[in-house]
Backbone as numpy.savetxt, mean C-alpha at the origin, in Angstrom:
# Nx Ny Nz CAx CAy CAz Cx Cy Cz
-14.36 15.87 3.39 -14.69 16.12 1.98 -14.78 14.78 1.31
-15.97 14.40 0.98 -16.06 13.11 0.35 -15.75 13.05 -1.10
-15.19 12.03 -1.56 -14.71 11.86 -3.15 -15.24 10.63 -3.34
-15.02 10.04 -4.72 -15.41 8.84 -5.06 -14.29 7.85 -5.33
-14.42 6.46 -4.86 -13.37 5.62 -5.25 -13.69 4.78 -6.52
-12.95 3.80 -6.79 -13.25 3.01 -7.92 -14.63 2.55 -8.21
-15.27 2.12 -7.15 -16.69 1.55 -7.17 -17.68 2.62 -7.03
-17.35 3.87 -7.32 -18.30 4.98 -7.23 -19.01 5.43 -5.75
-18.41 4.60 -4.79 -19.04 4.89 -3.42 -18.13 6.19 -2.88
-18.85 6.91 -1.85 -18.22 7.96 -1.36 -17.24 7.63 -0.18
-16.04 8.35 -0.27 -15.10 8.33 0.69 -14.99 9.60 1.50
-14.97 9.37 2.80 -14.74 10.56 3.70 -13.29 10.84 3.72
-12.79 11.94 3.07 -11.37 12.18 3.03 -10.92 12.83 4.34
-11.71 12.97 5.27 -11.27 13.36 6.65 -11.29 12.27 7.59
-11.52 10.97 7.09 -11.42 9.78 7.92 -10.10 9.31 8.17
-9.98 8.42 9.31 -8.83 7.72 9.54 -8.43 6.73 8.55
-9.37 6.08 7.94 -9.32 5.13 6.79 -8.76 5.76 5.64
-9.12 7.02 5.28 -8.49 7.73 4.15 -7.01 8.10 4.42
-6.79 8.60 5.77 -5.44 8.87 6.11 -4.45 7.68 6.10
-4.96 6.44 6.29 -4.22 5.11 6.33 -3.86 4.71 4.75
-4.84 5.04 4.09 -4.73 4.62 2.64 -3.74 5.71 1.94
-3.75 6.90 2.18 -2.74 7.80 1.66 -1.37 7.60 2.07
-1.30 7.31 3.51 -0.11 7.02 4.06 0.67 5.85 3.51
-0.20 4.79 3.17 0.37 3.55 2.58 0.86 3.83 0.95
-0.17 4.48 0.36 0.41 4.79 -0.97 1.58 5.63 -1.03
1.78 6.54 -0.03 3.00 7.26 -0.15 4.23 6.41 0.29
4.10 5.56 1.30 5.17 4.72 1.68 5.48 3.79 0.40
4.59 3.28 -0.25 4.74 2.33 -1.43 5.58 3.12 -2.36
5.52 4.35 -2.56 6.31 5.05 -3.54 7.91 5.27 -3.17
8.24 4.84 -2.01 9.49 4.87 -1.38 10.38 3.56 -1.78
11.70 3.84 -1.76 12.65 2.55 -2.01 12.31 1.53 -0.94
12.59 0.30 -1.12 12.41 -0.81 -0.09 13.05 -0.46 1.01
14.34 -0.11 1.14 15.13 0.03 2.28 14.47 1.13 3.20
13.88 2.28 2.50 13.28 3.27 3.24 12.02 2.94 3.71
11.25 1.90 3.22 10.08 1.51 3.67 10.13 0.74 5.01
11.22 -0.10 4.94 11.68 -1.00 6.09 12.07 -0.09 7.22
12.90 0.96 6.90 13.12 1.79 8.14 11.91 2.55 8.72
11.01 2.81 7.83 9.90 3.45 8.25 8.95 2.67 9.12
8.83 1.42 8.74 8.02 0.27 9.57 8.66 0.24 10.85
10.06 0.24 11.06 10.76 0.12 12.42 10.36 1.41 13.23
10.24 2.55 12.47 9.86 3.71 13.40 8.44 3.87 13.75
7.56 3.26 12.81 6.21 3.16 13.18 6.00 2.25 14.39
6.78 1.20 14.28 6.41 0.10 15.56 6.93 0.79 16.94
8.10 1.68 16.72 8.58 2.36 17.95 7.62 3.28 18.46
6.87 4.03 17.60 5.95 5.22 18.02 4.53 4.68 18.18
4.16 3.71 17.35 2.65 3.29 17.40 2.40 2.03 17.96
3.64 1.23 18.17 3.66 -0.15 18.81 3.40 -1.20 17.65
3.48 -2.39 17.91 3.39 -3.55 17.00 2.14 -3.51 16.26
1.05 -3.24 17.10 -0.26 -3.24 16.28 -0.33 -2.21 15.33
0.26 -0.96 15.46 0.14 0.12 14.62 0.89 -0.25 13.29
2.15 -1.04 13.66 2.96 -1.44 12.46 2.09 -2.42 11.58
1.55 -3.32 12.23 0.76 -4.41 11.53 -0.43 -3.84 10.91
-1.09 -2.87 11.38 -2.09 -2.25 10.62 -1.57 -1.53 9.31
-0.52 -0.92 9.37 0.19 -0.24 8.32 0.50 -1.21 7.28
1.15 -2.31 7.78 1.65 -3.51 6.93 0.35 -3.92 6.08
-0.69 -4.19 6.79 -1.98 -4.59 6.08 -2.43 -3.67 5.03
-2.43 -2.41 5.38 -2.86 -1.36 4.31 -1.95 -1.19 3.13
-0.55 -1.43 3.46 0.39 -1.49 2.36 0.22 -2.67 1.45
-0.06 -3.83 1.97 -0.48 -5.01 1.13 -1.76 -4.81 0.39
-2.78 -4.15 1.04 -4.04 -3.88 0.35 -3.84 -3.01 -0.79
-2.95 -1.98 -0.68 -2.85 -1.05 -1.63 -1.94 -1.52 -2.77
-0.91 -2.33 -2.47 -0.12 -3.03 -3.36 -0.83 -3.97 -4.25
-1.82 -4.65 -3.58 -2.65 -5.62 -4.41 -3.65 -4.80 -5.36
-4.10 -3.67 -5.00 -5.00 -2.76 -5.85 -4.09 -2.20 -6.97
-2.87 -1.84 -6.62 -2.04 -1.23 -7.57 -1.58 -2.39 -8.67
-1.39 -3.64 -8.08 -0.87 -4.68 -9.13 -2.19 -5.13 -9.94
-3.38 -5.07 -9.30 -4.56 -5.52 -10.08 -4.74 -4.55 -11.13
-4.59 -3.14 -10.84 -4.93 -2.17 -11.90 -3.85 -2.35 -13.00
-2.61 -2.55 -12.57 -1.59 -2.76 -13.54 -1.74 -3.88 -14.39
-2.17 -5.05 -13.87 -2.36 -6.25 -14.59 -3.57 -6.13 -15.61
-4.73 -5.39 -15.18 -5.74 -5.27 -16.05 -5.34 -4.38 -17.18
-4.64 -3.37 -17.01 -4.09 -2.47 -18.09 -3.10 -2.87 -18.95
-2.49 -3.85 -18.47 -1.35 -4.41 -19.24 -1.58 -5.82 -20.01
-2.92 -6.20 -19.88 -3.24 -7.56 -20.35 -2.92 -7.79 -21.80
-2.88 -6.63 -22.58 -2.47 -6.68 -23.96 -0.99 -6.89 -24.19
-0.19 -6.68 -23.24 1.28 -6.67 -23.31 1.67 -8.27 -23.38
2.73 -8.64 -23.93 3.26 -9.83 -24.00 3.32 -10.55 -22.70
3.14 -11.82 -22.40 3.13 -12.51 -21.09 4.54 -12.85 -20.66
5.54 -12.32 -21.35 6.89 -12.59 -20.94 7.42 -11.70 -19.75
6.51 -10.82 -19.23 6.90 -10.00 -18.16 7.09 -10.89 -16.88
7.97 -10.52 -16.01 8.25 -11.16 -14.77 7.31 -11.04 -13.92
6.76 -11.90 -13.07 5.59 -11.67 -12.11 6.20 -10.59 -10.93
5.41 -9.72 -10.52 5.71 -8.82 -9.39 6.06 -9.62 -8.20
7.17 -9.16 -7.53 7.58 -9.74 -6.17 6.64 -8.97 -5.05
6.40 -9.83 -4.09 5.66 -9.19 -3.03 6.51 -8.92 -1.84
7.80 -9.05 -1.94 8.81 -8.67 -0.85 9.08 -6.97 -0.98
7.91 -6.38 -0.82 8.12 -4.90 -1.05 8.07 -4.08 0.29
7.53 -4.80 1.35 7.54 -4.06 2.61 8.09 -4.84 3.79
8.02 -6.15 3.66 8.38 -7.04 4.80 9.92 -6.93 5.19
10.04 -6.64 6.47 11.45 -6.69 6.83 11.83 -7.93 7.59
12.93 -7.95 7.92 13.33 -9.36 8.56 13.33 -9.01 10.12
12.15 -8.71 10.74 11.91 -8.42 12.12 11.29 -9.63 12.78
């Protein structure tokens, strides 16, 4: 079932790309320790390539989230601390 993304292009919600985006958004909602544990499990079941693909999508979704957040909060004082990017990477 197609839907529209931010640039108004159609997205096939039955596609692997959509599944990967949804998985990454869900994982980003978890605590850091839980994300790290999940990445270990992903590597165990999908292999290193599967883990790397998920990490790439996590970074992509994180950047989209922070870009939207920064755009909507430009009117706030600039005293906010910058967001840290150690949100998914574990010491593997």
